[in-house]
N, C-alpha and C positions, 0 to 999 in steps of 0.2 A: 922228212924230205928236206935236205939241205944242199941240193946241188948248187954249185957256185955260178954256173953258167946261166945267165938270163935267157939265152936262146934255148937251152935244154929245158929250163923251167917252162918257157912258153909252149914248147912242143908238148910237154907233159900235160899242161893245162888244157890245150886243145884236144889231146887224145882222151883225157878223162872226162871232158865236158861234151864229147861227141853225142849227137842225137841219133846216131846210127842204132838200129835195133840190137839190143844186147840180150843175153839170156835173162829171163825173169827171176833172177837170184837176188834176194834181199841182202845176203852177205856180201855179194859183189858190189851192190849199190852202197852199202855201208862203207866199204873200203874206198870206193870212189869219193864219197863225201869227205872222209877223213883226209885223203890225199889232196883233194882240191882245196880244202880248208888250210892244210899245211902249206900249200903253195900260194896262198893269198887269194884264191879264186872263190871267195865266199858267195859271190853273186851266182856263179855257175852252180855251186853246191846247193844253194837255196832253190834254184830252178829245178834241179833234179829232185830235191826233197818235195817240192810242191806237186810234182807229178806222181809221186809214190802213193800207192793205195794206203788208206788210213790204217788198216790193220798192221801194215808193215811199219808205218810211222810210229805207231804206239808200242811196237815191240823191238824188232831187230834194228830199226833206224833211230830209235829214241835217244840212245846215248850220243850218236853223231849230232843230233839236233841240240842236245844239251851243250855239247862243246861248241857248236856254232853260236849258240846264244852267249856263252861265256866269252868267246873270241870277239863278238860284236859289242861287248859291254852291256848286253841285254840280260842282266841277272834275273829280273823278274820272269822273263820268258823261260829261261833255263830252270829256275827253281820251281816254276809251275809244273814243268814236266817231272821234275824230281819228286815233288809232293804227290803226284798222281801214280807214281810207280808202286806196284805191289811189293810191300816189304819182303815177302817170301821169295821174290825173284831178284832182290837187290844184291849185286856183286859188291866187292870192296869199293870199286870206283863210285858206284851209286851211293854207297854209305858215306864216303868222304864228301860227296856233293851234298848229301843230306845235312851233314854237320855244318858245312859252309852256309847253306841256305837257312838253317835254324838260327845260327849265330847272326847272320846278316839281318834276319827279321826281328832280332831282339829276344828270341826264345833261348836265352843263355842256359838255363837249367836243363832244358831238353837237349841242347847241343852238347853240354858237358856229359850228360848221361850217355848219349849216342857215341860220343868220342871215347868214353871209357870202355864201352863194349868193343869199339873198333880197335883200340890199342891192344886188346887181348888177342886179337885175331890177325892183325895186319903184320906183314913181314917187316924185318928190321929196316929194309930199304925205304919203307914208307915213313920212318920216324921224322925226317925233316918236314914233310908236309903235315904230319899230325901235330908237330910242334907249332907250325904256323897256324893251323886251325885252332889249336888250344889258345894261342895268343889272342884270337878273336873273342874268346869268352873270358879273357882276363885271367886265365889259369897258368900262364907262362910269361915270365919276364926275361929280358936279355936277348942276345943275338940268336937268331934261328940259323941252323946249319944250312949250307948251300943246298939249293933245290934244283932238280931237273925242270926245265921250263915246260909248261903245259897250260891249256886253257883254264884248268881248275886252279893252278898255282897263281896265274895272273888275276883270276877272279878273287882269290883269297887276299892278295895284296890290295886289290881295289876295295874290297869290303873293309879292310883294316885302315884304309885311307893312307896307305904308304906307297912310295915308289918301289918297284922291285929293284933288287941290286943290279948294278951294271954287269956283273959276272953272268947273270941269267941271260942277258941279251946275247952274249957271245955264243950260246948254245941254242938259241931260239930258231925255230923254223921260219921261213919267209912270211908265213901267215901271222905268226905271233909278232914278228917285227913290225908288220903292217898294222896290227892291232895297237901296238904300243905307239906307233907314229901317229895314229888317229886319236889318241887320248890327250885331249887338251889339258887335262888336269896333271899330267906328268911334268916333272921338272924339265926345263928347256933343253938341258944338255943331254939327258937320257932320251927325250923325244927325238932330238936331232940325230943322235946315234942310231936309233931304231929306224928312222926314215932313211938314213944313208944305207943301212943294211938291207932294208926292204927294197929300195930302188935298185941296188946293185944286183939283187936276185930277180929283178923284173916284177916284183909284187906291188910296186908303187910307181905311179907315173912320175916322170922327171919334173913335170910342172908342179906336182904336189910337193915334192922334195924342195923345189925352189921356194915355194910359199912358206914352208916350215923353216927353211934357212933364213928367209927374210924376216919372219916373225921372231926368230931367235936373236937376230942381229939388231932388231929395232930397240932403241933405248926405252926403258920403262917410262910410262906416262907420269909426269910430275904433277904436283898440285896446281890447280888453276889459279 
């Protein structure tokens, strides 16, 4: 979801967050969660998730909750869900998240083993993300190829203690731009660019952008 009109984005957020009675379809709910998150309406997505029956949260809606956790910088929450997932039911996305969570927890040998199995089965399009994950366990040096932005990609850069490249921001959805703007550990230039993009799409309040701009313009504190 990358509509450039903040008015259109606001309409979409209101439509997707409606409390009107909808068909009890977990797949529809999962789609609403993903779209709300992409539009930067994580609070509305969390409210819908909180009302969902537990069996659905633990199955159909589980991946949407993992992505919500990664978007919010709540890696422990996301990885807790990943660890509870039945390996027999794990898709490629779940297995990528498993590698990230293992590496971030310090279980590097387990992460390397899981990544090796994943490389044998993942499509070629996944190579840049797998290279980034491998860099977390010390198995790859040098520049990682350009990546498509996603909650998992941002979580991987965060686990590596690195700023994502500016090119990634250009393709990020409003929700990811908002997440980057909220990350005080990012470099000031990238954080400001993310805040400007998020505000332009209606995903970030103008007063929040003003605060980030003020912080970026403030001179660094000198020694007392």
